[in-house]
C-alpha positions as CSV (number, residue, x, y, z in Angstrom):
1,M,0.7,32.2,-22.9
2,K,-2.8,31.7,-21.2
3,L,-3.9,29.0,-19.6
4,S,-7.3,29.4,-20.8
5,N,-6.1,29.2,-24.6
6,L,-4.6,25.6,-24.0
7,K,-5.9,22.2,-24.9
8,V,-4.6,19.9,-22.1
9,L,-4.1,16.3,-22.1
10,I,-3.5,14.3,-19.0
11,V,-2.7,10.4,-18.9
12,G,-2.3,8.2,-15.9
13,G,-3.7,6.7,-12.9
14,N,-7.5,7.5,-12.1
15,N,-7.3,6.5,-8.5
16,T,-9.2,9.1,-6.7
17,A,-6.2,9.0,-4.4
18,G,-3.9,10.2,-6.9
19,P,-3.1,13.9,-8.0
20,L,-3.7,13.6,-11.9
21,P,-7.7,13.5,-11.4
22,D,-7.3,16.7,-9.2
23,L,-5.5,18.3,-11.9
24,G,-8.3,17.3,-14.3
25,R,-10.9,18.7,-12.0
26,F,-9.0,21.9,-11.4
27,L,-8.8,22.7,-15.1
28,T,-12.3,21.8,-15.8
29,E,-13.7,23.8,-12.9
30,G,-14.1,27.5,-14.0
31,K,-13.4,26.6,-17.6
32,R,-9.7,27.3,-17.0
33,V,-8.6,25.7,-20.3
34,K,-9.9,25.8,-23.8
35,E,-10.1,21.9,-23.6
36,V,-8.9,19.1,-21.1
37,S,-8.9,15.4,-21.7
38,F,-8.2,12.9,-19.0
39,I,-7.3,9.4,-19.9
40,G,-7.1,7.3,-16.8
41,H,-6.3,3.6,-15.8
42,P,-5.9,1.6,-12.5
43,F,-3.0,1.1,-10.4
44,A,-2.0,-2.6,-9.7
45,Q,-3.5,-2.7,-6.3
46,D,-6.9,-0.8,-7.1
47,V,-10.2,-2.6,-6.3
48,V,-11.9,-0.5,-9.0
49,R,-10.6,-1.4,-12.1
50,R,-11.6,0.4,-15.2
51,S,-10.0,2.8,-18.0
52,Q,-11.9,5.9,-18.7
53,L,-11.8,8.9,-21.1
54,L,-13.2,12.1,-19.9
55,H,-13.0,15.1,-22.3
56,R,-14.4,18.5,-22.0
57,D,-14.8,21.0,-24.6
58,G,-16.6,24.2,-23.6
59,S,-20.1,22.9,-23.0
60,R,-19.6,19.5,-24.8
61,T,-18.6,16.4,-22.6
62,V,-17.5,13.1,-24.0
63,E,-17.2,10.1,-21.4
64,R,-16.2,6.5,-21.9
65,T,-15.4,3.7,-19.6
66,I,-13.9,0.2,-20.2
67,E,-13.9,-2.3,-17.4
68,R,-10.4,-3.8,-16.7
69,E,-8.8,-7.1,-15.9
70,R,-7.1,-8.1,-12.6
71,S,-3.7,-6.6,-12.8
72,M,-1.5,-8.9,-14.8
73,G,1.8,-7.0,-14.3
74,I,3.5,-5.9,-17.6
75,L,0.6,-7.1,-19.8
76,S,-1.9,-4.7,-17.9
77,Y,0.8,-1.9,-18.6
78,L,0.7,-2.7,-22.5
79,W,-3.0,-2.8,-22.2
80,D,-2.9,0.5,-20.6
81,L,-0.9,1.8,-23.7
82,A,-3.2,0.2,-26.2
83,L,-6.3,1.7,-24.8
84,T,-4.8,5.1,-24.4
85,I,-3.9,5.0,-28.2
86,Y,-7.7,3.9,-28.8
87,F,-9.1,6.8,-26.6
88,L,-6.7,9.2,-28.6
89,L,-7.9,7.9,-32.0
90,R,-11.4,8.7,-30.9
91,L,-10.6,12.2,-29.8
92,R,-8.9,13.0,-33.0
93,R,-7.4,16.3,-32.0
94,R,-3.7,17.9,-31.2
95,H,-3.0,18.8,-27.5
96,D,-0.7,21.9,-26.5
97,L,0.1,20.3,-22.9
98,Y,0.8,16.9,-22.1
99,V,0.8,15.7,-18.4
100,S,1.6,12.1,-17.3
101,G,2.1,10.3,-14.2
102,S,4.1,7.2,-14.7
103,P,6.8,6.0,-16.6
104,H,5.2,3.9,-19.5
105,F,2.8,7.1,-20.1
106,G,6.0,9.5,-20.1
107,L,7.5,7.5,-22.9
108,L,4.2,7.7,-24.6
109,G,4.3,11.4,-24.3
110,L,7.7,11.8,-25.8
111,L,6.6,9.7,-28.7
112,L,3.3,11.7,-29.0
113,K,5.3,15.0,-28.9
114,R,7.7,13.6,-31.9
115,L,4.4,12.8,-33.9
116,R,3.4,16.4,-33.1
117,I,0.2,15.1,-31.5
118,V,1.1,17.1,-28.5
119,G,3.3,20.3,-27.8
120,Q,5.0,20.4,-24.3
121,T,5.4,17.6,-22.1
122,V,5.1,17.3,-18.3
123,F,6.4,14.4,-16.3
124,W,4.8,14.4,-12.9
125,T,6.7,12.1,-10.8
126,H,4.7,10.7,-7.8
127,D,5.7,7.2,-7.5
128,Y,9.6,7.3,-7.3
129,H,11.5,4.1,-6.1
130,P,15.1,4.4,-6.1
131,Q,15.1,0.4,-5.4
132,R,12.0,-0.4,-7.2
133,F,13.3,-4.0,-8.0
134,D,15.3,-6.3,-6.2
135,N,16.9,-7.6,-9.7
136,S,19.7,-5.1,-10.3
137,L,19.4,-5.5,-14.1
138,L,15.7,-4.4,-14.0
139,N,16.3,-1.7,-11.4
140,G,19.0,-0.3,-13.6
141,A,16.6,-0.1,-16.5
142,Y,14.1,1.5,-14.5
143,L,16.5,4.2,-13.3
144,R,17.7,4.9,-17.0
145,L,14.1,5.2,-18.1
146,D,13.5,7.8,-15.1
147,R,16.6,9.6,-16.1
148,L,15.6,9.7,-19.8
149,L,12.0,11.1,-18.9
150,A,13.6,13.7,-16.7
151,E,16.1,14.9,-19.1
152,R,13.7,14.6,-22.2
153,S,10.6,16.0,-20.9
154,D,9.9,19.7,-21.3
155,W,9.0,20.0,-17.5
156,S,9.7,18.0,-14.8
157,W,7.2,18.2,-11.8
158,D,8.3,16.2,-8.5
159,V,5.9,15.5,-5.7
160,V,8.6,16.0,-3.2
161,S,11.7,18.0,-3.4
162,T,13.7,14.7,-2.3
163,I,13.2,13.2,-5.8
164,A,15.3,16.0,-7.5
165,E,18.1,15.5,-4.5
166,H,18.2,11.7,-5.4
167,R,18.5,12.4,-9.0
168,L,21.2,14.8,-8.7
169,Q,23.1,12.2,-6.4
170,R,22.7,9.9,-9.5
171,G,24.3,12.4,-11.8
172,V,21.1,13.5,-13.3
173,R,21.5,17.3,-14.0
174,L,18.5,19.1,-15.0
175,R,18.0,22.8,-15.5
176,P,16.5,24.3,-12.3
177,D,14.1,26.7,-14.1
178,R,12.1,23.5,-15.5
179,V,12.1,21.3,-12.4
180,F,9.3,22.1,-10.0
181,T,8.2,20.6,-6.6
182,V,4.4,19.9,-7.3
183,G,3.0,18.1,-4.1
184,D,-0.3,16.2,-4.2
185,P,-2.7,19.1,-4.1
186,L,-6.2,19.3,-1.8
187,E,-9.4,20.3,-3.7
188,A,-11.8,22.7,-2.1
189,R,-14.5,19.9,-1.5
190,E,-11.9,18.2,0.7
191,M,-11.4,21.2,3.0
192,A,-14.4,20.1,5.2
193,S,-14.2,19.5,8.7
194,L,-17.1,18.8,11.6
195,P,-17.7,21.2,14.6
196,L,-15.2,19.9,17.3
197,E,-18.2,19.0,19.5
198,E,-19.4,16.8,16.8
199,V,-16.5,14.7,16.5
200,P,-16.9,11.3,18.3
201,P,-14.2,10.6,21.0
202,G,-11.7,8.0,20.4
203,G,-11.9,7.6,16.7
204,I,-8.5,6.7,14.9
205,L,-8.5,6.5,11.2
206,L,-6.0,4.5,9.2
207,S,-6.5,5.2,5.4
208,G,-4.2,3.9,2.7
209,L,-2.3,0.6,1.9
210,V,-2.3,-1.9,4.6
211,E,0.8,-4.0,2.9
212,A,4.1,-4.6,4.5
213,G,5.7,-1.2,5.3
214,Y,2.9,0.8,5.9
215,G,2.5,0.4,9.7
216,F,-0.4,-2.0,10.1
217,D,1.7,-4.4,12.3
218,L,3.0,-1.4,14.2
219,L,-0.5,-0.4,15.2
220,L,-1.6,-3.7,16.3
221,A,1.4,-3.8,18.6
222,A,0.5,-0.4,20.3
223,M,-3.3,-0.8,20.6
224,P,-3.3,-3.1,23.6
225,Q,-1.3,-0.4,25.3
226,V,-3.7,2.3,24.1
227,L,-6.8,0.5,25.3
228,K,-5.5,0.1,28.7
229,L,-6.0,3.9,29.1
230,A,-8.3,4.8,26.5
231,P,-10.8,1.7,26.4
232,E,-13.3,3.8,24.1
233,A,-10.3,4.0,21.2
234,R,-11.6,2.4,18.1
235,V,-9.7,2.3,14.6
236,T,-11.5,2.4,11.3
237,V,-9.5,1.3,8.1
238,T,-10.0,2.2,4.7
239,T,-8.2,1.0,1.8
240,Y,-8.5,0.7,-2.0
241,Q,-6.7,-2.9,-1.9
242,E,-8.2,-6.0,-0.8
243,F,-7.9,-6.4,3.2
244,P,-5.9,-9.6,3.6
245,A,-7.5,-12.3,5.6
246,A,-4.3,-12.8,7.6
247,L,-4.7,-9.4,9.0
248,R,-8.3,-10.3,10.1
249,R,-7.3,-13.3,11.7
250,R,-4.3,-11.5,13.4
251,I,-7.0,-8.8,14.7
252,R,-9.2,-11.6,16.2
253,E,-6.1,-13.6,17.9
254,L,-5.2,-10.3,19.6
255,G,-8.5,-9.7,20.9
256,L,-9.0,-6.4,19.2
257,K,-12.0,-7.5,16.9
258,G,-14.3,-5.1,18.9
259,H,-11.9,-2.1,18.5
260,F,-11.5,-2.4,14.4
261,D,-13.9,-1.4,11.7
262,V,-12.5,-2.4,8.1
263,L,-14.6,-0.5,5.6
264,G,-12.6,-1.3,2.7
265,F,-12.7,0.8,-0.4
266,I,-15.2,3.7,-0.1
267,V,-16.0,4.5,-3.8
268,D,-18.1,7.8,-3.2
269,D,-15.9,10.6,-2.6
270,D,-18.4,12.5,-0.3
271,E,-19.0,9.5,1.5
272,Y,-15.4,9.1,2.1
273,S,-14.9,12.8,3.3
274,R,-17.7,12.2,5.9
275,V,-15.8,9.1,7.2
276,V,-12.8,10.9,7.7
277,Q,-14.4,13.8,9.3
278,R,-15.7,11.6,12.0
279,H,-12.4,10.7,13.6
280,R,-10.2,12.5,16.2
281,L,-6.9,11.6,14.5
282,G,-5.3,9.9,11.4
283,L,-2.3,7.7,11.1
284,A,0.6,7.6,8.5
285,L,3.0,4.8,9.7
286,Y,5.6,4.5,7.1
287,E,8.2,2.0,7.9
288,P,11.8,3.4,7.2
289,R,12.8,-0.2,5.6
290,P,15.4,-0.8,3.0
291,G,14.2,0.0,-0.5
292,S,11.3,2.0,0.8
293,H,9.9,4.9,-1.6
294,K,8.0,6.8,1.2
295,G,11.0,9.2,1.5
296,Y,10.2,10.2,-2.0
297,S,6.5,10.3,-2.1
298,D,3.8,12.3,-0.8
299,S,1.4,11.1,2.0
300,R,-2.1,10.5,2.8
301,A,-1.6,12.8,5.9
302,K,-3.0,15.7,3.7
303,T,-6.3,13.9,3.5
304,Y,-6.3,14.0,7.3
305,L,-5.4,17.7,7.8
306,A,-8.0,18.8,5.2
307,R,-10.8,17.6,7.5
308,G,-9.2,18.7,10.8
309,L,-7.6,15.5,11.9
310,P,-4.1,16.1,13.8
311,V,-1.7,13.3,12.2
312,V,0.6,10.7,13.9
313,I,3.2,10.0,11.3
314,T,6.5,8.5,11.2
315,R,9.7,10.7,10.3
316,I,10.5,9.0,6.8
317,S,7.8,10.9,5.1
318,P,9.0,14.5,3.8
319,I,5.7,16.2,4.9
320,A,6.7,15.0,8.6
321,A,8.9,17.9,9.0
322,E,6.0,20.3,7.7
323,I,3.6,18.8,10.3
324,E,6.1,19.0,13.2
325,R,6.9,22.6,12.3
326,A,3.1,23.6,12.0
327,G,2.2,21.9,15.3
328,A,-0.4,19.8,13.3
329,G,0.2,16.3,14.8
330,I,2.9,14.3,16.5
331,V,6.0,13.0,14.5
332,I,7.4,9.5,15.9
333,D,10.0,7.0,15.2
334,Y,8.7,3.6,14.0
335,D,8.3,2.5,17.3
336,A,5.0,0.9,19.0
337,E,5.6,2.6,22.3
338,E,5.8,6.1,20.8
339,L,2.8,5.2,18.6
340,A,0.8,4.3,21.8
341,A,1.9,7.5,23.5
342,A,1.1,9.9,20.7
343,I,-2.4,8.3,20.3
344,L,-3.2,8.7,24.0
345,K,-1.8,12.3,24.0
346,L,-4.3,13.2,21.1
347,L,-7.2,11.1,22.8
348,S,-6.7,12.6,26.3
349,D,-4.9,15.9,26.3
350,E,-8.1,18.3,25.1
351,E,-6.0,21.7,25.1
352,F,-3.2,20.0,23.1
353,Y,-5.8,18.4,20.5
354,R,-7.4,21.6,20.0
355,R,-3.9,23.2,19.1
356,C,-3.3,20.4,16.8
357,R,-6.6,20.6,14.9
358,E,-6.4,24.3,14.4
359,S,-3.0,23.7,13.3
360,A,-4.0,21.0,10.8
361,L,-6.7,22.9,9.1
362,A,-4.4,25.9,8.6
363,L,-1.6,23.8,6.9
364,A,-4.0,22.1,4.6
365,Q,-4.6,25.6,3.3
366,E,-1.0,25.6,2.0
367,Y,-1.8,22.5,-0.1
368,A,-4.9,23.9,-1.7
369,A,-5.1,22.9,-5.5
370,E,-5.5,26.5,-6.6
371,R,-2.3,27.5,-4.6
372,V,-0.2,24.5,-5.9
373,F,-1.2,24.5,-9.5
374,G,-1.6,28.2,-9.7
375,A,2.1,28.4,-8.5
376,V,3.6,25.8,-11.0
377,F,1.8,27.1,-14.1
378,Q,3.0,30.8,-13.2
379,R,6.5,29.4,-12.9
380,M,6.2,27.8,-16.3
381,G,5.3,31.1,-17.7
382,I,1.7,30.3,-18.2
383,E,-0.9,32.9,-17.1
384,V,-3.8,31.5,-14.9
């Protein structure tokens, strides 16, 4: 089976930080497939809220966008499904391969296969929560749904290997030849770094969520110690959620306002890339707290690596071991003193920083989209 003969349907989150849009662009570039259709919806925390259909068929392109409401929990999930069906009715075609990225779309894929609208189904797990809900009944239902999708989908893609390991502990036994680790890829356009001499000194980047569990409080605790020895240090924050007013007050109360730039969500990908490039290091400070899913998810660290930023990362994330092995940054425990020491090391030790930067760029190549997707399609018996 050749990839170029397939009609592929992708349904899931359309946040630019997510992997499904990456897959859509990979398949579209170079006309790698006969047809590709992407139906995307916003995540609950997204600032930009729209559902979209993007279909490419040879030289023909069909696009449709619908503005969305603020997240209303399960009602928004139901609206996701309704809009997906609406878009599918507009397409009026069958698809050889269906790739979904969240449980409600995974269920839809099983239904579409039963209706013979799609052929093979891929359930790509990149948001796995062993303890998603405090309510045991709800959490049990979520885990049973995850099991159903893992067992019934033709192929299971897991963003990190710890997902398959946890499923096995739960008694979910899948054939190894249909379970693959497929991490968040990096596109060629993301592999862009400034010459070292053009990188401003003191620039620290925190990009991603700023809610509990993502290390913002840890950074606030470490910054006074950093500024004693590196007064030029300055933190830039980008996030695709609303920046909480409580955190703005906390920054002011600590006297750190002059050392924090909160940019919020940067819509344009090229502008975001330029922002990342102009920083000396990136932070991925996931807290090892009960119920955290960060041990079962990929990391924003790849965004930093692609632009040549060494990473300071906590140990809970699976990619931390790869960063430590490659010497592409500093791995720490969730501790303010360790964080301050790591930041100061990368800001002050030029030789160490150069080695980390070179290693970061080299490690990023291992996550290139061509390598990630090429490998998984080959293992599925699909010639790229």
